[in-house]
C-alpha positions as CSV (number, residue, x, y, z in Angstrom):
1,M,3.7,19.5,-12.0
2,V,5.6,20.6,-8.9
3,D,6.7,18.3,-6.2
4,K,4.4,16.3,-4.0
5,E,4.3,17.2,-0.3
6,E,3.9,13.6,0.8
7,M,4.1,10.2,-0.9
8,S,0.8,8.4,-1.1
9,G,0.4,5.7,1.5
10,D,3.1,4.9,4.0
11,P,5.9,7.5,3.8
12,Q,8.4,4.7,4.6
13,E,7.4,2.7,1.6
14,Y,9.8,2.9,-1.3
15,Q,8.0,3.4,-4.7
16,E,10.0,2.2,-7.7
17,N,8.2,4.3,-10.2
18,K,8.8,7.7,-8.5
19,V,11.7,10.2,-8.7
20,Y,13.2,10.8,-5.3
21,C,14.6,14.3,-5.3
22,A,17.1,13.5,-2.5
23,N,19.0,11.2,-4.8
24,C,19.4,13.9,-7.5
25,E,22.5,15.9,-8.0
26,H,20.3,19.0,-8.2
27,C,19.0,18.7,-4.7
28,K,21.0,21.1,-2.6
29,L,21.4,21.5,1.2
30,L,21.7,25.0,2.6
31,K,21.9,26.8,5.9
32,M,19.3,29.5,6.7
33,A,20.0,31.9,9.5
34,V,17.4,32.2,12.3
35,G,17.1,34.5,15.2
36,D,20.0,37.0,15.5
37,G,21.9,35.2,12.8
38,S,24.2,33.1,15.0
39,Q,22.0,30.1,14.6
40,Y,20.7,28.3,11.5
41,V,18.4,25.6,10.3
42,L,18.9,23.2,7.3
43,R,16.8,23.5,4.2
44,V,16.8,21.9,0.8
45,R,16.2,23.3,-2.6
46,C,16.1,22.2,-6.2
47,A,18.9,23.9,-8.2
48,M,16.9,23.4,-11.4
49,G,13.9,25.3,-9.9
50,K,11.4,22.4,-9.9
51,W,10.1,23.3,-6.4
52,K,7.8,26.3,-6.7
53,K,5.0,27.8,-4.6
54,K,1.7,28.7,-6.3
55,S,3.0,32.3,-6.5
56,G,5.9,31.1,-8.6
57,E,8.5,31.7,-5.9
58,E,11.1,29.0,-5.1
59,K,10.0,26.6,-2.4
60,L,12.5,25.4,0.2
61,H,11.8,22.3,2.3
62,K,12.8,21.4,5.8
63,Y,15.8,19.0,5.8
64,F,14.1,16.4,7.9
65,T,11.4,15.9,5.2
66,L,13.9,15.3,2.4
67,S,13.2,11.6,2.0
68,R,9.5,12.5,1.2
69,R,10.3,14.8,-1.7
70,V,9.1,12.8,-4.8
71,M,7.9,13.6,-8.2
72,D,6.2,11.4,-10.9
73,S,8.9,12.5,-13.3
74,C,11.5,15.1,-13.8
75,E,13.4,16.0,-17.0
76,Y,16.4,17.2,-14.9
77,Y,16.7,14.1,-12.6
78,S,20.3,12.9,-12.4
79,P,20.6,10.1,-9.8
80,M,23.7,9.9,-7.7
81,G,23.6,6.1,-7.2
82,S,21.2,3.4,-6.2
83,T,18.0,5.2,-5.2
84,R,16.5,2.4,-3.0
85,E,19.6,2.0,-0.9
86,F,20.2,5.7,-0.6
87,I,16.7,6.5,0.5
88,K,16.8,3.7,3.1
89,E,20.0,5.0,4.6
90,L,18.8,8.6,4.4
91,R,15.6,7.8,6.3
92,A,17.7,6.2,9.0
93,A,20.0,9.2,9.3
94,L,17.6,12.1,9.0
95,P,16.5,13.9,12.2
96,T,12.8,13.5,13.1
97,K,12.2,17.2,13.5
98,D,13.6,20.6,12.6
99,I,16.8,21.3,14.5
100,I,18.4,24.8,15.3
101,Y,22.2,24.6,15.0
102,S,24.7,27.0,16.5
């Protein structure tokens, strides 16, 4: 099973029985160049390769959607602390749309 695009129900509702990828040490933030290369957008990836497209290629997700990346289970999940508190703070800090940085 690959990641779920959205949580079921309210995306702001914390689900105790889910694995939140954002709180895993394998969830990595990266910059992707756009335009002429002087600007970039933020993307996230799973360093363990758990996020895949149907074609088998690695899937990158937009940074602002990070708090919605959940799985039923993951053999590589390695939490970095209290998931509930982290996700709450992350949702408050994340932008609401994709941002192009200079």
